[in-house]
Each structure stands twice: as structure tokens, then as C-alpha cells.
N, C-alpha and C positions, 0 to 999 in steps of 0.2 A: 584566495582566502580560505575556501573550504579545504583545499589541499593542505594549506599550512595548519589549519585546525586539526585535520586528521593526523598529520605528522606529530603535533603536540600531544594529542591524546595517546597516540601509539607510543611516543617516547616516554610519557609519564607512566604508562602501563608497563613498559619494558623495564624502566627504572625501579618501579615498585616490585616487579617480579624478581629483579636482580637483588634488591634489598632483602626480600623474603627468602630468596635462595641462600644468600649469605648468612642470614639469621639461622636458617635451618641447618646450614653447614656447621656454624659455631655451636649451636645447641646440640647437634648430633655428636660433635666431639666431646662436649661436656657430658652428654648422656653416656657416651662410651666410657669416659673416666668413672662415672658413677657405677656403671655395670662392672667395671674392673674392681672397684672398691667393694661392691657387693660380693663379688666372687671371692675376693681376698678375705673379707670379714666372714663369709660363710665357711671358708676353709679354716679360719682361726677358731670359729665357734665349734666346728666339727672336731678340730684337734683337741680343744679343751674338753669337749664331751668325751672323746676317746680316752684322754688322760685320766679324767675323773672316774670313768667306768673301770679302767684297768687298776687304778689305785684302790677303788672300793672292792674290786674282785680280789686283789692281793691281800687286803686287810681281812676279808672274809676267809680266805685260805689260812692265814696266820692264826686267826681265832679258832678255826676248826681244828687246826693241828694241835693246839694245846689241850683240847678235849680228847683227841684221838691221835696220839703221837705216831701210831703205826698205820694210820689211815692213808688213803690215796691223796688227800689234800696236802699232806706233808710233802709228798714228792713234787707237787706242782708249784710250791711257794717260790723257789728260786727262778723258775721260768717266768712266772707272773711278775716277779720283781724286775727281771730283765726287760720285759715288754713295757712295764710301767716306766722304767728309766728311759727307754727309747722314746716313749710318748712324750715324757717331760722334756727331753732334748729337742724334739720337733717343735714344741711350743716355745722353747727358749730361743730357737733360731729366728722366729718371727716376732717374738715379744721379749725384749731384753729383760724386762722386769720379772719374767718367769724363770730367769736363771737361778734364783734362790730355790725354787721348787726342785729343779734338777739337782742342785747341789745337796739339798736336804735329802733327796732320794738316794744319792750316792752314799751319804753318811749313814742313812738308815740301813743300807744293804749290809754293812759290817755288823750292826746290831742284830739284824735278822739272822745272819749266819751264826752268831754266838747263841742266839735264841734257839735255833734249830739244833745246835750241838748239845745244848742242855737237854733238850727233849730226847736226843739220841742217847744220853747218859742216864736218862730216867729222872732227871732233876726237874720234875714238872712244876714244883712250887716256885723254884727260882725262875723258871721260864715264864710262869704266869706273872711273877713280879716284874720281870723285864718287859713283858708285853704291856703291862699297865703303866709302868713308870717311864719307859723310853719309846717304845714303838707307837703306842696309841696316841700320845701327845704330838709326836711328829706327823703322824698320819692326819690328825685333826687339823694341824696347822696347814699342811699341804692341801687338804680337801677344802678348807675355808678359802685359801688363796685362789685355788682353781675355780671354785664357785664364784668368787668375786670377779675374777677376770672373765670367766665365761659369761656372766651376766652383763658385764660392760660391753663385750663384743657382740652379745646378742642384741643389746640396745642399739649399738651402732649399726648393726645389720638391719634392724627394723627401720631405723631412720633412713639409711641409704635406700632401702627398698621403697619407702614412702616417697623419697625424692625421685626415684626412678619412675614410679607410677605417675607422679606429677609431670615430670619431663616428658614421659610418653604421651600423656594427654595433650601437653603443649605442642609437642612435635606433630601429633595427629591433626590438631587444629591448623597448625602452620602448613602441613602437607595438603590438607583439604583446600585451604585458601590459595596455596601456590598452584594446586591442580586447577582450581576454578579460574585463577588469573591466567594460567597457561592456556586453558581452553579459550578464554576471552581474547588473549593475545593472538592465538592461532586463528580465531574467527576474524579478528580485525585484520590480521595479516592476509588472510584469504580474501577479505573484502577489498583491501588495498590492492592486492595482486590483480583481482578481477577488474577493479577500476583502472589500474595501470594498463592492463592488457587491452581493455576497451579503448583507452586513450591511444595506445600504440597502434591498435588496429584502425582506429579512426584516422590517425595521422598517416598510416601507410596507405589508406584508401582515399586520402584527400590531397588535392593539389594545393600546395602551400600559398601560391600566389593569389589564386582566385577564391579559395575556400570551397571550390566545387569538388565532387568526386573525380578521381583521376582515371586513367585508362583501365587499370586493373580492376577498380571498383565497378566501372561501367561494364566491363566484360563479364564480371561475376553477376551483376544484375541482369544483363541480357541473357546469360545462360539460364538463370532461374526463370526468367520470363518465357523462354523457349520451352523449358521443362514443363511449365504450368500449362501451356497451350497444347503440349503433347507432340509426339514425333510426326503424326499425320495431321496436317492442318487443312481441313475442308474449307474453312473461312480464314482469311488473314487476320491475325490478332496482334502482331508485333511489327512495328515500323521503326526504322532507324533513320535519323537525319544526321548527316555529317555537314558541319558548317566550317568554312574556311574564310578567314578575314583577308580579303584581297588587298595587296599592297602593304601588308603589315611588315614584311621583312624590309622593305624600303624605308618605312618609317623608323624601324628599329635601328637600321644601319645609319640613317641620317641624323636622328635625334637622340640616339643613345638607348641602351637597355633600360635605364630608369624610366624613360618616357614610355617605352614599349611595355614594361611591366604594368604601368598605370593604365595603359590602354587595354591590356588584356583583362585586368581586374574590372574595369568599367564595362568592357564588352561582356564578360561573364555575368555581371549584374543585370545588364539589359536583356540578355538572352533568357536569364532565369525569370525575369518579370513577365515573359510572354507565355511560358508553359504553365501547365497546371501542377498542383502539388503532387498528383499521382504520376506525373511524368518525371523523367530523370534527365538532367543535363550534366555533362561532365566535360572537363578539358582533357583531350586525349593526346595532344601534341603541342608543339610550339605555338602555332596560331590556329589550331583546329579544335573544334568542340563537337560533341556528339549528343544527340537527344534521343531518348527512348520513349516512344509513344505506345501506349497499350490501348489501342482502339480496334474494334472490328471493322471500322470503316476507314480504309486507307486514304480516302479522299480528304480526310481531316489533315493529312500531312501537307496538302497544298495550302490550306488555310493557315496552318501554323507557319509554314515557310513564308507566306506573304507577310504575316505579322512580324516575323523575325527580320525580314528585309526592311520593313517599315521602321523598325526601331533603330536602324542604322541611318535613316534619313537625316536624323538630327546630328550635327557635328559634335565631336568630342572637344570639350573645353578643358584644357590642362594648363592651369595658370594663365600665362599670356599666349599660349598656343591654341590654335583651332585646327583640328585634324578631321578631315572627311574620309570616311572609310565605307566600303561596301563589302558584302559577303556573298559567297557562292554556297549553294546548298545541294547536296545529293541525297536522295531518298531511296530506301529499299525496304520492301515489305517481305517478311519471312514467308517462304513457300515450303511446300512439302519436301522434307529432306535437308533443308538448310540448317547448318550449324552456326555457331557464333562467327567463326572465321569467314564462312561463306557470306553471311549476311553483311558483315562489316566490309568484306571485299566488294560486294555489290554496291553498297552505299558509297564506298570510295571510288568505284568505277563511275557511278552517277555523278559524283562531285567532280571528277576529272572531266567528264563530258560537259558539265555546267561551266567549268572554268575555261575549257578550250573553246567552247562555243559562245562564251560571254553571255550566257543565257540567264544566269542568276540562280536557276533552279532546274534540276533534272531528276526524273524518277528512273530507276533502273528497270529496263524492260528486256534486256538481252539482245535488242535489235542492233545495238552498236557493234556487237561481235557476231555471233551466230544466232540463228533461231534457237529458241529455248530447247526444243526437242533435240536439235543437233548438239547443243551444248551438253545436255544430259547424256546423250549417247557418247559424246567425246569424253566426258568425265568418267563414264563407266569403262570406256576403253583404256583411259589413262590408269584407272585403279587396277585393272587387270594387267596392264603393261608393267606396272611397278612390282607385280608379283612374278613376272616372267623376265628372267635375267637376259634373254636374248633380244628383246625388242629395243631397248635403249643402248646406244653405243656412243662413242665419242670420236669426233674427228679433231685433228690438231693442226693449227696454223702456226708456222714458225714466226718467231719474233727475232729479227736480224739486227745485230749490232752494226750501226752505220759506220763505225770507225774501222772495223776489221772484216765485216761481212760474215762473221761467224754466227751460228745459231745461239742466241742469248736465252732462249726459252721458247715455250709454245703456249698457245691459248687453247683450252679444251672447249669444244663446241658440241652441244648435245644433238644427236640425230635419233629420230624415232622411225623405225620401220614397222608400220602397222601390218598385221598378218594378212589383212584383206585389202586395205586401201593403199598399201605400199608406203613409200616415204611420205611423212607428214612434215611440212616446213615448221621450223621452230616458231615462226611468227604466228602460227595457228594454235599450237598447243601450250606454249609457255605462258601467254597471257591468261589462259584458262586456269592453268596450274596456280598462278600467282593470286587468284581470287579464292582459292580453297586451301584447306590444310594439307592437300596433297603436295604442295610445294616443298614441305619438309622432307618426306621420304624421297622425293625426286632429287632435291639438293644432296641428300646423303648418298643416293645412288650415283650421281655424277661425281661426287668427291671420292667415293669408293673406287670407281673405275679409273679415275685420273691418278689416284695414289697407287693403285695396282700397276698401272702402266709406268709410273715413275720408278716403282720398285724393280720392274723388269729392266728398264734402262740402266738402273744402278747396277743390277746383277751383270749386265753386259758391259759395264765399265763406263757408262755415259751418264753424267749427272746433269739432267736437263730440267730446269725449273718449269713447273706447269701452273698456268693461271686458270682459275675457274670463276665464272660469273656467279654471283650470289644475289638472290632476290632480297628485297627490303624485309619481307616478313621473316625470312630465314635468319638474317643477321640480327634482327630485333628480338628473336626468340631467345629468352634467357638461358635456355639449355644448350644453345648451339655451340658455344666455346667448349663445353665439356664433351659434347658428342664429337666435335672436331678433334679434340685431344685423343679420344678413344680410337678414332680412325687412324690418326698418325701413329699411335702406338701399335695397333694391330698390323698396319702395313709395314712398319719399320722404316718409314720415310722421314728424314729430318724435316723440321718445319721450314727451313730455308729453301727447300725445293718446291714449296707450294705458295701461290700468290692468290689472294682473294680479291676479286674485282667487284666494286660497288659503284652505283651511279650517284650523281649529284642529288637526284630525287631522294635516294635512300638517306643521304646525310641530312637534308633539310626536312624530311618528314618527322624526324625526332632526333635532333642533334645530340642531346645529352645521352640518350640511350645508345646512339650510334657510336659516339666517342668511347663510351665505357666498353661496348662490345669489341670495338677495334683494339682497345688496349688489351683486353683479355685474349684476343686472337694473336696479337703480336707477342704476347708473353709466351706463346707456344713456339716462337721463332718464325711464324708464318708472316710473309710479306703481305702488304695491303696496297691496293691501287684504286684510284678514282677513274672510272671508265666514262667515256663519252664526255670528257670535260669540255665545257663551253656551251653545252646545250641546255643546261639548267640555270638556276638562279642562286648558286651557292654564295654564301657570304664570305668575304675575305677573312673575317674574324674566325669563322669556323675552319676555313682552309688552313689558317695558321695553327689552330688547335688540334686539327685532325692528326691522329697517329698513323700516317700513311707513308709509303716508301716510293710511290710511283704515280705519275699523272699521265693519262692517256688522252691525247687530243682527238676529238671526234673527227670522223672522216669527212663531215660536211665542210670543215675548214681546210682539210688537207687536200681534198680532191682538186680544187681549182687554185691552189696557192701559187702555182707557177704563172698563171694568167691573170689572177685577181690580186691587186695590191692590198686590198683590205683583208682578204683571207691570209695573205702572207704576213701582214702586220700582226694579226691576231695570233697566228701560230708563233711568230717570233716573240710576242709578249708572253705567251703561255710558256714557252721554253725558258725565257729569262726568269719568269715568276717561279717556275718549278725549281730551277737550279738555285735561285736565291733562297728557297725554302729547304734546300738539301734533298730534292726529289729527283728521281730518274724520269726521263720523258720518253713516252712511246707514242708514235704517230700511227693512226689507223688509216686503212684505205689507200695505201700507196699503190698506185696502178701503173706507174711508168718510171723509167730511169731518171727523167728530169725532176720529178717530184722527190725521188730519193736523194738526188744530188742537192736539191734546194734545202731539204731537211738537214742533210749533213752540214751544209754551209751555215745553217743557223745554230748548229751545235746540238741538234736532237740526238739522243742517245740510241734509240732503238726504233725500228719501224716494222710494220707488218702489212700485208696486202697481196693482191693477186700478182703484183710485179715479182714478188719473191716466191710465193707458193700459195695455192688454194688450200683450204682445209681438207685434210685427207686422213685416212686411217693411219695408225701408228706404224704399221709395217711398211707403208709407202713413204712415210715421212723420213725414215732413216736413210732412204735412197735418194731423197731430194737434195739437190745442191743449190744454194742461193745463186741468183744471177749476178 
């Protein structure tokens, strides 16, 4: 209603401004015509004044000549008569009724010539008589008519001048009003723009389903909270809780998205009722929420977590449906040196532990990975390694076409050779990278090396597609597709020679963002693949919607498919599903010929594993021949 009222006021103001502008335009045109008339009348008045002056001058010269026929005035009479005649012609051009004056002046010229000739013969008396009876009467008639016309145009000039002054005052008032209305319109426009911008910013920072802040808004608030506490935190001040609704995907798939949406909205309301007004709760993903606690005492997180879990003890009543749900909570408190990505990664790690241990709540301590000191040392080593082009290398494992035994492509696998510790297994350093912002430069380093190698193979005449595993955080980074496009352009490698592999967990962590990112990646010509298929909980709906080209069956199903009927059935179902969706199928972990033959019999397209080749440097890969 307020928005409609603002629009009405603004529309009325704009209409008034338009009317005033139109009035000012019309009045300006009228004023311009008045100014033209004034200029024309002024010219006419000046012309009549000039003609009257020249006529009087001519008459003075004629009268002086009769008194002194040999004087200098006698010689100027004819020139004066010519100038007077030209002046009368000029006024006759602009005023038709002045034509008689010009004609009378022409007729008078002959009398003046006769008059001068009499003076030249010494007939002064006759000349004087001619002056009095012929010349003077004509002069008086011309002078009277000139004076009359001059006075008339002088009055018109004065009237026009008065009208111009009045119009000028009216235009000045209209201009002032228009200026003030323009200022008011600009002020109202600025106010509306600010209101609209605030509305857009609010919408951009709000989850439309629950009305809670979204992930972007939560990240911004968390950054500000970390900035306030300072880079060095002697006492913990910021704690993040990540909340996941257990079993929500099953409810969403079974009962439909409309029920799932209502559940999420109700869940958001319940969670909001537990926290304080000074805390912040946001929906950060499909079925995930995050809570920002600003307390010096991290123990309060345990109390909040307990109340959050209690609020889900009551079942959800949705019309005739009763749905029981539980939540898992991960907590992490900011430590010295932690940034937003690190803190969120710690909370996500704690949430993962809580879900995997079915514990309901876990706080991040670092004990699930390495000791905190070891982790910090490892992080420092990783930062330095990313500035050293020699520490990270890639090994490549061939992907073999089961129909012809040819190399269909390779998968790039990162290797870290620590300067003092030697080779570090990927299982030790990749999880650490994924909890920090270092994963972004690491992903870029791996992609750069892989594309450089693909370029070398191209230059050697071999077009070998290269697959690269990409972390969830890297794919969901909004700038990743643009950075990938820049890498493809700088390397000169076409997009079809690169494949990005993601896991089911990546898809389900944020399906909407994942689908959008994959579309942008595929727009570059890059192929996409779902890695380790079968180990996650991906929805068939999302699998249908995902813009992917390839499905990789996890090694846990492939390894015993020859001896285990269940594994064989799962592999066969996966192959049929992928083919029905138009996807290529790759089987991982093929260790023997029997497994390769069984996969070929099921119609699997491609396989990789130690049976064909171990991961190896690029130079050795070109020498390897598939068995």
C-alpha cells in the first residue's frame, strides 16, 4: 500500500512537472515571437527616426541655400535629397502606407532641381516663392505623416516591450516552480531508488522460502563478526552452529517438494524461536541452517544445541500428515587465524562427524584429523607449496574403452612431494585443503598443470581428454567458471578435452547452485562427471536435472561384482540408468581381467584401475599399453 501511494505521489509530481514544462515551452515560443516583434518594431521606429532626421536636414539645407546661393549648403542639397529618398524607400518596404511618402519625395526632387537652377541663375525671388509654395508644403506633409507613423510604431514598441517584461516575469516564476518541482522529483526519485535498493538488497540476502537470511548474508555477517573480534583472538568470541535436518531428503522425495518446502519453513521458525535476537540464523543450503553465536563462552553452544534438538522432539503436523524429524549439529568456535571459510569448514567437519557418528552434536576440535599443531604446520606447508611450482605434480591414470581397448582419456591425480617429509598422501592433505580457502588456488594449480599437459599432448598429435576432480567449495565458488574460462583460453586447450568430476555430496550440498555452476561450466565445452556414484544419497530428480555427461561407478561396487550378485546387480542398474539418461559410464577400481570382462558384458563404456595401469607421470603414460 505504501509502495502504491509513493508511486501515485511520484506520478502526480512527474505529471505536474511535465505540464509546467509544456507551459514553459509554449510560453517561451510566445515570448520569442514577442521579442521578434519588438526587434521589428524597434527597427521600424529607427527607420522612421532616420527618415525624419534626413528630411529635416534636407529642408534646412534648402532654406539655407536661398539665403546664400553660393554657400556650401547649396552643394549638399542633392546628396541630402538622395539619402532622404533612400530612407523613405526603406520605410516603404516595411510599411506599405509609407509608400506615399516615398512617392512625394520623388516628385519633390524635380521641384528641388528647378529651385536650385533658379538660384544658379540668380532668380532668388522666384526660388523663394517656389520654396514657400511648393517645397515647404510637401515637406510639411511628409514630416507630419512620418511623425504620425513614428509615434504609432513607438507605441507598439512600448506595448510589446511591456508584454515582454510581463512574459519574462511569468517565465521566471514558472522556471522557479519547475526547478523546485524538479528538485522535489529528484529527491523523491532518490528516496524511491534507495528504498528499492534496500528492498533488492534485502531480497538478495533473504531465503525466499523461510524468510531467513541466506548463505551470502550469513557469510557477510560472520565476516563482520570476525572483523570486530580482531585477527588475534585471545578469547573465543564467535561460534558457528551448522544444523542439518536428518532424513529430509527422504521426506522430500516421498511426499513431494511442496511438503518439503512447508517442513523447511516450519523448521526455520522453530530454530529461530530458540536463539536470541542478537544471534543470527540463516538457511545456507537445501536442508541446512547455520547459527552465529556472539558469546565469549563457547560452552553456551552446547546449551543452544540442546534446545535446538529439543524443539524437534515435537512432530511436524502438515494437514493430515505427521512427520518426525531429527537434526544433527556441528559447532566450531573461531580460533586465532581463522577466516570465514575456515570457520565454516570446521563447523561442516563437526557436522559431518555428528552425522556419521549418529551423535546429534559435535564440536570441532581437530582430533578427528590431525592434532591442531600438526594441522597448522600442514596448512603452512601447503601455503608455501602453492607458491612453489615444483612441489605439486600430477599423475595420470588411463581410462580405457572396453569396446576397443583404446585410451579414452586420463584422470589427473594430485601428488605432493614435501621438501623434507617426502611424498604426502592425498588423503592427508586434500581434506585439510577442503576446509580452508587454499582449496581455490590448489584447484587452479591442478587445472593449470592438467591443461598444460593436454596442450603438450595436442602439440604431439594426441588429443587425450583429461579429467580433474573438483572440490565442492571450488565448484560452488561463483567466480570458478570465469577462472576456468581464462585457464582454457590461456592454455589453448578446447573445452571438450577437459572433464570436471564432482561427487554426489557436492550435488546434494546445494543442488540449485551446483546445477547453475555445471551449466556455466558446460557452456565452455567442458564435460562433467559424477564421481563415486552410489556412495551418496543423490535424488533421482536431481540426477535427471543435472547437466552431466558421465557417471563413474564407485570402486566399492566394482571390486567384488564378479563374486557378489548384489554388487553386480547394482552395477548393472547403474549402467542402465546412466545410458537411459544419455550418460557415458566409467567403472573405477578394475583390478583384474574378469572384472573388465564382466563390465564389458554389462555394456559399461569405460574402465580404469590397476588392471590397466597405475597412476603415473605423463612421460610414462605415453609408453604404457593397455592389457
